[in-house]
DOLUMGU-460840 format. One record per residue (C-alpha): x, y, z; residue in one letter. Coordinates in steps of 0.001 Angstrom, whole numbers, padded with zeros to 6 digits, always signed. Each point is the difference from the previous one (the first is absolute). Example, Ala and Ser with C-alpha at 12.3 -4.5 7.8 and 13.67 -1.06 7.14 Angstrom:
# residues 2
+012300-004500+007800a
+001370+003440-000660s
//
This chain:
# residues 915
+010289+143180+076944m
-000138+002779+002595y
-002725+002420+001015l
+001035+003577+000577n
+000004+001176+003597r
-003208+002053-000243t
-001993-003013-001148i
+001642-002089+002723t
-001408+002164+002769v
-003501-000189-001440v
+000189-003785-000393a
+001142-000460+003580l
-002860+002145+001271m
-002500-002139-001872l
+001484-003211+001352f
-000062+001293+003552s
-003789+000140-000140t
-000447-003410-001576l
+002940-002221+000818a
+000340-002736+002556f
+003341-001729+000354s
+000372-003732+000421q
+001784+000023+003336m
-001871-002745+001808e
+003292-001381+001379t
+001326+003336+001357s
-000453-000866+003687n
+001266-003142+001710w
-000809-001074+003564y
+001569-003136+001437f
+001969-001553+002853g
+000037+001661+003401q
-001818+003299-000726n
+002267+000671-003004s
-000809+001834-003187g
+001479+001349-003252l
-001240+002605-002467n
+001050-000062-003689f
-001619+003184-001277k
+001908+001982-002656d
+002648-002777-000217t
+001352+000919+003431q
-000059-002534+002850v
-001086+001379+003370t
-000092-001987+003240v
-003377+000123+001773l
-000263-000599+003735n
-003731+000509+000452n
-001197-003526-000711g
-002460-001582+002444a
+000552-003588-001182m
+002402-002504+001520a
-000020-003187-002049t
+002595-002799-000118p
-000363-000700-003705a
-002889+000513-002453g
-001508+003439-000734c
-001316+002211-002787a
-000431+003745-000673s
-001885+002046-002587i
+000095+003669-001018s
-002171+002030-002345d
+000961+001185-003478r
+001703+003069+001487n
+002168-002105+002275g
-001949+000857+003167e
-000398-002834+002490l
-003443-001654+000145l
+000455-002918+002413f
+002234-002933+000959y
-000522-003417+001595t
+001622-003178+001266n
-003057-002027-001028g
-001527+000092+003486q
-000313+003738+000693t
-000432+002971-002374v
+001401+003481+000750w
-001149+003142-001847n
+002174+002881-001243k
-000103+001564+003473n
+001507-003220+001419h
-003188-000785+001880e
-001805-003318-000184i
-002495+000378-002841m
-003690-000297+000808e
-000812-003717+000320n
+003677-000628-000728g
+000831-002754+002489e
-000349-003769-000131g
+000896-000796-003620l
+001020-003572-000722a
+003727+000039-000881a
+002859-001653+001873e
+002532+002801+000419i
+002898-002471+000315e
-000431-000842-003716n
+002442+001891-002211i
-002971+000729-002297q
-002811+000325+002463s
-001810+002535-002137t
-000157+002130-003164i
-002158+003059-000842i
-001680+000032-003429v
-001908+003081-001253p
-003176-000429-002012v
+000900+001131-003545p
-001795+003218-000943g
-001100+000653+003596n
+002358+002008+002227d
-002242-000466+003038n
-000098-003779+000288r
+002730-002491+000930y
+000340-003681+000859y
+002299-001324+002722i
+000899-003622-000715f
+001095-002024+003047c
+001818-003360+000113t
-000310-002684+002666k
+001843-003314+000173t
-000967-001361+003431n
-003265-001304+001419p
-001861+001932+002680s
-002354-000791+002871t
-002352+002456-001696n
-001365-001842-003055p
-000683+003378-001609l
+003744+000719+000099l
+001417-003296-001229n
+002781-000127-002537y
-000709+001344-003440g
-000049+003209-002050l
-002098+002897+001322y
-000746+003537-001024y
-001136+003163+001659g
-001326+003116-001708q
+000807+003682+000604v
-002121+002815-001355e
+000324+003784+000064f
-003492+001467-000237p
-000180+003831-000060p
-001160+000141+003613q
+002958-002145+001175k
+003234+001405-001498p
+002112-002154+002353l
-001658-003134-001354g
-001826-002902+001601e
+000318-003770-000171v
-003314-001131-001428t
+000916-003698-000142t
+002433-001526+002495r
-000046-003763-000481i
-001171-001658-003156s
+001552-003288-001067r
+000368-000712-003702i
+002072-003189+000361s
+000186-002525+002813n
+003351-001330-001240a
+003094+000817+002075s
+001610+002984-001738t
+003074+001987+001122g
+001228+001625-003210r
-001720+002761-001993i
+000886+002505-002729t
-001830+002052-002659a
+000436+001572-003448i
-002018+002298-002277h
-001501-001393-003205h
-000490+003021-002193i
-001986-001772-002752e
-002804-000904+002407s
+000585+003063+002189e
+000269-002264+003014s
+002472-001107+002645i
+000888-003668+000226k
+000503-001166+003614v
+002102-003177+000165i
+000144-002196+003104a
+001833-003261+000587f
-000791-002831+002397g
-001804-003330+000204r
-002814-001267-002191i
-002321-000531+002981d
-000288+000362+003766s
+001883-003216+000734n
+003321+001007+001545t
+001524-003233-001284d
-000689+001052-003582s
+003069+001138-001951p
+000874+003659-000516l
-000498+000038-003757d
-002867+002310-000990t
-000196+003536-001392f
-003267+001932+000287y
-000663+002995-002242v
-002705+002460+001059f
-001211+002970-001990n
-000697+003543+001242v
-001593+002338-002572d
-002155+003132+000162n
-002857-002139+001308n
+002115-001227+002905g
+001272-003434+000982l
-001161-003192-001650d
-000186-002218+003099r
+000753-003114-002018f
+003396-000582-001586p
+000103+000522-003715i
+002778-002600-000182a
+001245-002822+002219t
+003309-001472-001150i
+001606-003037+001592t
+003750-000423-000532i
+001159-003605-000518p
+002320-001281+002702e
+002428-000982-002751s
+000440+003719-000764d
+000117+001496+003477a
-000425-001763+003325k
-000616+002830+002451i
+000300-001097+003622l
-000553+003115+002097s
-002621+002733+000201d
+002781+002355+001186k
+001649+002293-002544g
-001128+002847-002240a
-001449+000007-003515m
+000366+002899-002438k
-001077+000655-003566i
+002303+001951-002302s
-001017+003600-000819p
-000607-001011-003628d
-002329-002777+001210g
+001809-002830-001795k
+001797-001855+002820k
-000995-001182+003482i
+002759-000832+002501a
-000694-002053+003127l
+002369-000591+002925a
-000378-003423+001646d
+001721-000243+003368a
-000700-003708+000260g
+001718-001203-003171s
+002941+002434-000225d
-001339+001153-003373n
-001189+003109-001797i
-002590-000865-002670y
-000739+002194-003024v
-003252-000327-001991f
-001334+001555-003196n
-003237+001991+000226f
-002279+000889-002901n
-002299+002785+001143a
-002239-000419-003036n
-000713-003694+000593t
+000785-000066+003764n
+002219-002988-000694d
+002942-000759+002335i
+002664-002574-000819n
+003363-000975+001432y
+003075+001630-001585d
+003106-000874+002091f
+001315-000375+003517g
+002952+001536+001831i
+001895-001822+002746k
-000142+002558+002793a
+002827-001332+002171g
+003319-001709-000487l
+000965-003658-000073l
-000415-001394+003543f
-001101+003464+001151d
-003725+000472-000802p
-001553+003434+000162l
-003234+000862+001792y
-001157+002251-002854s
-002018+002971+001141h
-000862+002603-002617s
+000218+000700-003722v
-000241+003138-002132e
+000435+001012-003646f
+001923+002970-001339s
-002137+002742-001520q
+000854-001175-003524d
-001105-003561+000992s
+003336-001420-001172q
+001661-000905+003321i
-001314-001903+003025l
+001325+000595+003525y
-000552-002296+002989f
+000975-000280+003681t
+000224-002789+002556g
+001728-001385+003082n
+001931-003232+000412n
-000040-002215+003098f
+003061+001855+001299g
-002066+003212+000092n
+002028+001627-002755t
-002194+002100-002267s
+000583+000121-003761f
-000968+002274-002882l
+000166-001258-003605y
-001073+001118-003469k
-000852-002025-003092f
+000039+001227-003616l
-003306-001374-001280i
+000617+000466-003715y
+003731-000758-000071d
+000483-002258-003058p
+002750-001977+001729n
-001499-003492+000576p
+002273-000492+003048l
-000970+003263+001664k
+000079-000017+003790e
-001121+002267+002788k
+002392+002878+000724i
+001156+000615+003552f
-000407+003572+001254i
+000384-000072+003775d
-000061-002092+003176a
-000416+001086+003599s
+000120-001776+003347s
-000721+003163+002023s
-003494+000521-001409f
-002444-001688-002390s
-001332+001172-003330y
-003801-000077-000049g
-002560+001123-002553d
+001034+001554-003320l
-002165+002725-001522q
+000391+002012-003204l
-000677+003741+000330a
-001209+002584-002504s
+003558+001374-000332n
+001175-003334-001436g
+002000-001011+003060k
-000677-003114+002097i
-000276+000397+003770y
+000745-002818+002456i
-001509-000425+003458a
+002611-000776+002664i
-000552-001908+003212y
+001946-001974+002582e
-000841-003662-000282n
-000712-002370+002877t
+002499-002910-000028p
-001287-003235-001484w
-001600-002468+002387d
+000211-003280-001895l
-002242-001709+002551t
-002850+002362-000893n
+000396+000305-003752f
-002860+001957-001463g
-000791+001800+003250t
-000372+003764-000436y
+002630+002091+001794f
-000587+003765-000014p
+002705+002104-001674p
+001979+002619+001901k
-000050+003582-001358p
+002905+001755-001728v
+000225+003765-000489g
+000755+000148-003723f
-000882-001536-003355i
+002175-000869-002982s
-000293+001240-003589v
+000966-001527-003350i
+000756+003218-001881n
+000504-001533-003454d
-002314-003029-000288p
+000412-000069-003795e
+003743-000714+000296d
+000647-003012-002238i
+003643-000541+001012n
+000698-003482+001304n
+002429+001373+002581d
-001942+003157+000808g
-001633+000669+003368d
-002693+002157-001655s
+001233+002866+002194e
-001319-001549+003182l
+000077+002310+003012s
-000430-002038+003188r
-000910+002854+002329t
-001338+002445-002557a
-002937+001385+001975i
-000063+000599+003735s
-003534-000295+001348l
+000802+002321+002917k
-002338-000719+002911a
-001752-002909-001738t
+001225-003377-001249a
-000234-002591-002746s
-001243-003560+000447l
-000598-002687-002649k
-002478+001679-002324g
-000517+002879-002453l
-003288+001090-001616p
-001453-002253-002686n
-001127+001914-003133f
-001759-000668-003296v
+003132-000603-002090a
-001070+001994-003050s
-000132+003191+002112f
+003791-000272+000005l
+000480-000658-003711r
-000660+003518-001260n
+003403+001572-000494r
+002069+002401-002024i
+002894-001625-001824i
+003179+001978-000649t
+003665+000074+000918e
+001888+002613+001953n
+002309+001915-002320k
+002260+003013-000246c
-001147+003570-000403v
-000624+000983-003648d
-000470-003654-001013e
-003361-001180-001290f
-002164-002022+002395f
-002384-002509-001560d
-003239-000405+001985f
-002569-002785-000271t
-002558-001465+002401t
-001093-003451+001070d
-003597-000244+001197s
-002589-002695+000670y
-002576+002134-001841m
+000005+001308-003594p
+000912+003653-000468i
-002501+002264-001743d
+002225+003043+000534s
+002904+001100+002158i
+001304+003273+001391f
+003654+000301+001042w
+001399+002585+002421d
+003806-000096+000194f
+000187+002434+002962e
+002319+002323-001918d
-002790+002032-001621g
-000417-002239-003050d
-002859-002407-000699t
-001002-002454-002703s
-003029-001968-001156t
+001973-002571-002016a
-000401-003637+001024l
+003798-000447-000001a
+001626+003438+000137p
+003666+000885-000181t
+001089+002740+002361h
+003215+001902+000604q
+000708+001450+003443f
+002200+003093-000130t
+000938-000013+003696t
+001160-002825+002234s
-001839-001133+003107g
-002902-002148+001138t
-003333+000341-001751f
-003330-001655+000833v
-001526-000780-003397v
-003810-000312+000019n
-001959-001908-002648a
-003776+000272+000169t
-001558-002868-001931i
-003612+000341-001076t
-002112-003104-000564y
-003755+000250-000613k
+000112+003628+001131n
+001552-000937+003358i
+003538+001350+000625p
+002635-002049+001865y
+003193+001619+001233l
+003334-001838+000034i
+003302+001525+001034q
+003710-000675-000246k
+002984+001679+001593r
+002583+000683-002727v
+003655+000813+000575e
+001569+002388-002509v
+003744-000307+000476y
+002242+003056-000288p
+002823+000340-002514k
+003406+001339+001001p
+000218+003758-000453l
+003305+001385-001330l
+000440+003388-001621n
+001821-000069-003387p
+003548+001314-000383n
+001025-000643+003597e
+003747+000491+000595l
+002303-002139+002178i
+003338+001633+000769s
+002968-002066+001242q
+003208+001209+001653c
+003145-000234-002149d
+002826-000106+002537t
+002838-000590-002517d
-001292+002550-002576f
+000096-002446-002957d
-003620+000620-001085g
-001228-003479+000938t
-001396-001418+003179s
-001848-002981+001408l
-003813+000263+000062f
-002692-002076+001653n
-002780+000600-002486l
-002559-001286+002510k
+000501+003250+001892n
-002518+001410-002456i
-002471-001499+002450g
+000683+002997+002261d
-001761+002153-002605r
-003142-002172-000260v
-002859+002066+001397l
-001889-002987+001418n
+003139-001906+000958k
-000419-003584+001225n
+002840-002243+001143r
-001504-002938-001923d
+000140+001676-003404y
+002237-001699-002574e
+002204+002014-002364y
+001230-000936-003486y
+002354+002275-001952f
+000619+000506-003717y
+002082+002175-002290n
-002907+000816-002359t
-003742+000520+000277y
-000557-002733-002599s
+001862-002501+002171d
-002085+000988+003022a
-003230-000304-001964l
+000932-003407-001385n
+001828-001160+003146d
+003217-000739-001909t
+003684+000621+000762n
-000488+000503+003723i
+002995+001640+001708i
+001319-002840+002190t
+002388+001971+002238n
-002527+002555+001177a
+001457+000214+003528e
+003569+000496-001291n
-000468+002004-003190y
+002831+002179-001364v
-001214+002941-002067n
+001138+000221-003630s
-000288+003795-000290s
-000110+002943+002367s
-003779+000291-000560l
-001659-003270-000996e
-003715-000721-000609e
-001417-003310+001175l
-003477-001560+000276f
-001614-001821+002910v
-002959-002334+000257k
-001407+000000+003558i
-002282-002913+000900v
-002203-000266+003119t
-000712-003285+001831p
-003403+000001-001735k
+001636+000193-003443g
-000781+003655-000710c
+002870+001792-001732y
+001264+003355-001242t
+002688+000710-002619i
+001914+003263+000312s
+003299+001554-001007n
+002618+001505+002351f
+003568+001324-000209f
+003234-000756+001845i
+002996+002354+000264e
+003260+000316+001945t
+001065+002969+002134a
+003527+000690+001250n
+000256-000466+003754s
+002775+000560+002543s
-000406-000077+003773l
+002382+001148+002725q
+001291-002339+002712f
-002598-001267+002477v
+000941-000889+003583d
+000216-003643+000968d
-002680-001519+002254l
+000894-001839+003213y
-001920-002331+002235t
+000683-002266+002952c
+000635-003705-000239e
-003006-001623+001601g
-002420+002723-001094s
-001769-002769-001920d
-000641-001641+003409n
+002494-002771-000743v
+003353+000075+001808i
+003331-000731-001714n
-001268-000633-003532n
+001740+003151-001340n
-003332+001252-001330i
-001617+003304+000922g
-003284+001775-000624r
+000228+003195-002055f
-002610+002761+000146d
-000250+001003-003660l
-002924+002338+000568n
+002187+002175+002237t
+002835-000298-002533k
-002333+001308-002712a
-000635+003093+002109s
+003763+000450+000488e
+000618-000264-003760i
-002770+002508-000691t
+001665+002466+002393t
+003592-000707-001067q
-000766+000349-003729l
-002511+002821+000490n
-002704-001944-001885l
-003570+001280-000499p
-002444-001360+002578a
-001986-001564-002879t
+002882-002329-000882s
-000362-003702+000674n
+002991-002133+001003i
+000181-003762-000352t
+002803-002359+001071f
+001470-003011-001800h
+002795-002548+000315t
+001569+000690-003413s
+000439+002785-002519f
-002034-001927-002578e
-002906-000405+002404e
+000112+003709+000752a
-000234+000702-003730q
-002905-002385-000549t
-001718+000591+003378k
-000060-003751+000591l
+000109-001492+003490n
-000556+003224+001885t
+001112-000429+003611l
-002376+000522+002908s
+000384+002841+002504n
+001874-002319+002363f
+002550-002280-001634y
+002112-002702+001674n
+003417-000695-001497t
+003687-000451+000769s
+002417+002781-000981t
-000594+000747-003692t
-000471+002750-002595k
-003565+001215-000630l
-001304+002087-002898w
-002671+002670+000049f
-002133+001452-002775r
-001482+003475+000059i
-003267+000405-001906e
-001792+003149-001014t
-003754+000377+000652p
-000672-001212-003573d
+001955-003244+000726n
+003075+000922-002034n
+003549-000606+001206c
+001555+002920+001920g
+003279-001727+000862g
+001567-003277+001137i
+002583-000264+002774g
+001433-002394+002553s
+001301-000201+003566f
+001453-002626+002297n
-002308-001642+002514a
+002363-000938+002832v
-000722-002376+002886v
+002097+000841+003075n
+001947-002772+001721e
-001899-002210+002392a
+000173+000762+003720i
+001705-002959+001621e
-000453-001417+003503f
-000507-003507+001263d
-003050-000241+002245i
-001851-003271+000442e
-003736-000221+000583e
+000197-001752+003397i
+002605-000098+002778y
-000212-002196+003103t
+001587+000743+003380i
+001413-003400+000940c
-000436-001777+003358y
+003759-000183+000320a
+000169+003794-000142n
-003260+001208+001561l
+001739+002883+001677n
+001678+001033-003215g
-001394+001812-003082a
-000067+000110-003789i
+002521+002287-001719v
-001050+001164-003490l
+001988+001866-002673d
-001546+002501-002461g
+003177+000218-002150n
+002387+002877+000671i
+000160+000833-003722e
-003523+001433+000155n
-000435+003650+000999d
-002675-000115+002700a
-001994-002500+002029w
-003198+000046+002019i
-000832-002990+002206w
-003596-000006+001288e
-002117-002232+002170d
-003560-001022-000805n
-001451+003225+001450s
+002187+002136-002272g
+002352+001077+002771t
+003553+000531-001246v
+002367-002196+002027i
+003221+000844-001850s
+001417+002065-002858e
+003327-001801-000145n
+001107-002523-002558s
-000231-002792+002597t
-002487-000708+002746v
-000266-002406+002966t
-003491-001336+000790i
-000805-002141+002996s
-003797+000265+000127e
-002261-002124-002188p
-002249+001870-002424g
-000513+001300-003558i
+002624+002446-001272y
+001014+001640-003238k
+003078+001595-001527l
-000053+002804-002554t
+003371+000685-001617a
+000727+003048-002191y
+002567+000629-002694k
+000528+003042-002255a
+001016-000469-003640e
-000421+002228-003064n
-001603+002688+002198n
-002705-002453+000939l
-000407-001412+003495v
-001274-003578-000130c
-001198-002117+002861s
-000712-003605+000766r
-002147-001267+002867t
-000071-003539+001342e
-002047-001355+002895q
+001270-002766+002282f
-000999-001822+003163q
+001907-000722+003201i
-001556-002850+001892r
+000619-002200+003006l
+000721-003658-000621p
-002814-002468-000466n
-001029-002335+002790f
+000107-003743-000391v
-002333-002233+002034t
-000452-003720+000435f
-002971-001300-001936r
+000412-003712+000813d
+002477-002286+001851v
-000410-003779+000000k
+002134-002630+001772t
-000598-003596-000970e
+001787-003016-001417n
+003352+001475+001037n
-000663+003025-002213q
-000503+003679+000767i
-002093+001860-002595f
-000176+003801+000195v
-001994+002532-002052e
+000252+003780+000455v
-001901+003055-001232a
+002304+002691-001401g
+001207+001794-003116f
+003740-000807-000077s
+002230-002998-000587n
+000503-001931+003265y
+002415-002551+001470e
-000658-002451+002836y
+001981-001539+002911s
-000662-002298+002985i
+003422+000320+001613n
+000704+003745-000390g
+003084-000693-002078t
-000919-001787-003197d
-002587+001767-002212y
-001767-001470-003017y
-002251+001456-002722s
-001903-001227-003056n
-001046+003450-001287g
-003567+000065+001219n
-002049+000346+003184n
+000166-003651+001131t
+002715-002393+001122y
+000163-003587+001388t
+002703-001443+002277f
+000376-003767-000395f
+001366-002701+002356n
-000318+002128+003100v
+000772-001799+003263k
-002244+000222+003044a
+000710+003017+002130g
-000583+003718+000421l
+000883+002420-002823y
-000139+003731-000604t
-001345+000630-003540l
+001404+003275-001405t
-001119+001800-003238v
+001783+003036-001443r
+000012+001804-003382d
+003105-000534-002120v
+000825+003757+000014n
-000257+000220+003779n
-002379+002983-000261c
-002967-001474+001779e
-000020-001014+003663a
+000487-003766+000278p
-002664-002116+001697i
+000393-003040+002273e
-002181-002806+001284q
+000846-002973+002182k
-000973-003387-001339v
+000342-003437+001544a
-000026-003670-000916f
-000966-002374+002879i
+002209-003083-000030g
+001900-002458+002226y
+003082-002255-000401p
-000664-003647-000829r
+002902-000848+002357y
+002589+001701+002201f
+003449-001028+001401t
+000810+001552+003390p
+003752-000622-000191n
+001107+003623+000496n
+001433+000281-003524d
-002089+003140-000669g
-002171-001755-002599i
-003540-001130+000869n
+000900-000088+003709d
-003586+000861+001073v
-003497-000692-001264w
-002459+002941-000347k
-002888+001282-002166i
+001277+002309-002714e
-001966+003078-001223g
-001988+000972+003068i
+000508+003215+001938s
-001887+002656+001894e
-000247+001965-003272d
-002544-002506-001285f
-001420-001840+003028y
-001440+000903+003376n
+000955-003334+001622s
+001422-003453-000629a
-000217-003304+001951e
+002543-002608-001109i
+000051-003454+001646y
+002542-002791-000620i
-000927-003632+000827y
+001655-003383-000012d
-001571-003039-001605r
-002056-000677+003142y
-001538+003504+000023g
+002056+001236+002904r
+000634+003755-000135t
+003718+000587-000282l
+000190+003765-000672h
-002187+003147-000371f
+000821+003221-001928m
-001785+003330-000660n
+000787+002851-002461l
+002973+001089+002103t
+001530-003355+001039t
-000462-001330-003552n
+002792+002305-000998l
+002464-002134+002148q
-001523-003309-001161g
+000212-003515+001638w
+003423-001572+000474d
-001261-003635+000241g
+000144-000352+003818s
-002592-000868+002607f
+000456+000789+003712n
+003626+000776-000707g
+000631-003334-001691q
+000811-000329-003686r
-002523-002190-001789l
+000873-002820-002339a
-000221+000169-003794s
-003606-000656-000920n
-003166+001470-001561d
-001895+002676+001975y
-003344+001718-000479w
-001138+003651+000208y
-003240+002006+000218s
-000130+003741-000943v
-002956+002327+000733t
+000307+003572-001396l
-002272+003056+000439i
+000667+002705-002632d
-000508+003757+000173k
-003623-000398-001064n
-000598-002509+002829n
-000300-002855-002429n
+001171-003295+001574s
+001390-003013-001784f
+001858-003217+001120t
+002514-002233-001757k
+001599-003314+001147t
+002853-002124-001320g
+003209-001853+000854h
+003762+000390-000445f
+003214-001931+000763a
+002757+000539+002562l
+003371-001276-001230k
+003584-000089+001326y
//
């Protein structure tokens, strides 16, 4: 039921003097000086944090959502972001994902415990591994608080995981830790400890110690988070060492914990270093993160109560550019994910801690209660930019039941009835609802109807044992389409037969809150529209059955909100005078010779308005067919590319009725023709000549320009002898429109070819050149050879001197030459004056290659018979000694050469003289 508005004001005034709201999780501080505020369901980024912590942290606010203090388990900062009095030197290891948690003393708003986890030994025996607590108090004389106890150990067993939940029956908070049974680091990780915090404070001894059999869960690593579900029934534990997520049942009344099931975190042959876990606010779905050995980070969800016995984890996302860290549920029902850049795996130092690298944003799961197997739960990877601060591995650890209290409803359409209920960890003695639209209710589960669309923050103040607790929810009230009844659509009747073609969806032009994503369904009767029967199937091509016809439309929004309304269609006789054709240049679409042009329809609309003397309020649209002009389908853009064709235009009145339909020809002028290549080369054979270019005499005008814009000719042809960048613009008039075409081209000198390598050995000459053309090769200046690339080899070359020549096949580049030589000598000679082998000499030596040569010829007794140098070697030895011809026999030689680099080498051998 509802209270009237006068009573509402009085009730709110009374509550303002008494009420405290349960907003202990309103402020988060984490990472590298980062913070978030969740007050009034809005998320605000805070950049005033004083804490830089790689992983574990915790925050706490008062019942009004005002920050009290925050900690990483080693240092405590007050609400002014100053280190709290006595707030340094607590026992936690800040590298642990759950280094700490803050637990208030029930019934005492001025006293809090800070639990700290430690998994490694220390040189200080007072700070060895175990579970510690510190205590914060807010006496009246110290409103910023003080740490009254810094280090007090309540368990000497290695413990790295901690969570907490309210137990309303005993009015206490159960603190649950997980670790080893004793201080022996070789002991298995298999023990839960349950501690109790009530209005008397902390019981330093566990009220329950539960050891999990190895047959149920063999947990290998103290790394990974542990969370309890907001309803307190399930505990999830991430084990990095065994590639498993373990889920346990928890009975808060008996403090009993037993194994429920396990989830394989990774994939076959690809284990996952599981990192964090978190439950949805309704405790139905579990989310978890982790990294594989390839440093790819994964995010999964698991439907805890899915009845399918073969249920599996559901993939949501993977990233190799950053890593997903801690998951934390917020009071708004969304789950936030810390983001960090991971250090690559070092398999030689497995287990060694590597500090994370900061990232400037965090991710958000916007719909954690999404039960779809293929749904991503509306994950937003970079949802919140942290501005000048950054995220690392951790997010604040909270008492889970703080995040259970929630308003349950669904977003609906305006004028529909919203059903409201609550879910709370405490019983409800009474409740007061404020719907933010002026109406209130005191019903436990009210029904409310919003009369306007928009976003409303609904407040429910729950009272339990005379203490009020405020919970809030942001509700979306979706708008319905707004269409006035009896709207009229008029269509042009160009053949005066009383019928025309209608696109009934044009009624959308009359929708007051028009949205392109609305869907339209049409009917001949209101009964059909109401019952969704006999839908008109040809709504976009509907021919009226009478001159004035009533129809009905159902308009549906993307959110499913709908309106049913009637409207009328009628025909109106229409006749338009001739409209001038529209011309454009070929190539105006920036593509030459495709016979397509670009037409400016916006300018044409202005011309039609002037030519037909239309009111300035008229709207003109263009189409490719008469039918499309009638139905307003496929409206053309202001600039339309097409070949020569007929186009149609539609004139509309300000009330979106047809004012006339006409047509005109859209004509593309003929293409401007000339043949200009991109590059011209002035050939070596014609270096004193020039390039003659033709701009086509059939064009009307020509402008030839150099690269500086200087006009070098206005004739149809031009002669260019200088290398450079040029362009031609040719003009041609057609249909009272002067069109132009511009082409740029380059005149360049020929390329230069150079020798890269020349080798002479084994009676072969190998040559390689550097150049950009096709080349041919010769060693006699007459015969040229080519194999189509930049190398060639001459085979079976005799000893002697050669001139190697290389030229391009088009004779545009200057040829290059190089002398090459093979050193050789005849095995015999016959000085009989027949012109063949009449003398003996060394082949392949000349002054081009050598500075000097000493050639001695000996008989078998070592007597010197003849001497030659570079010059006399050219005449050779005729086989005589002291004017006497020697007999046929074997003779010996010795050759000493000094080349152009002053390198000296000697060769000896023998040959035969024959007659």
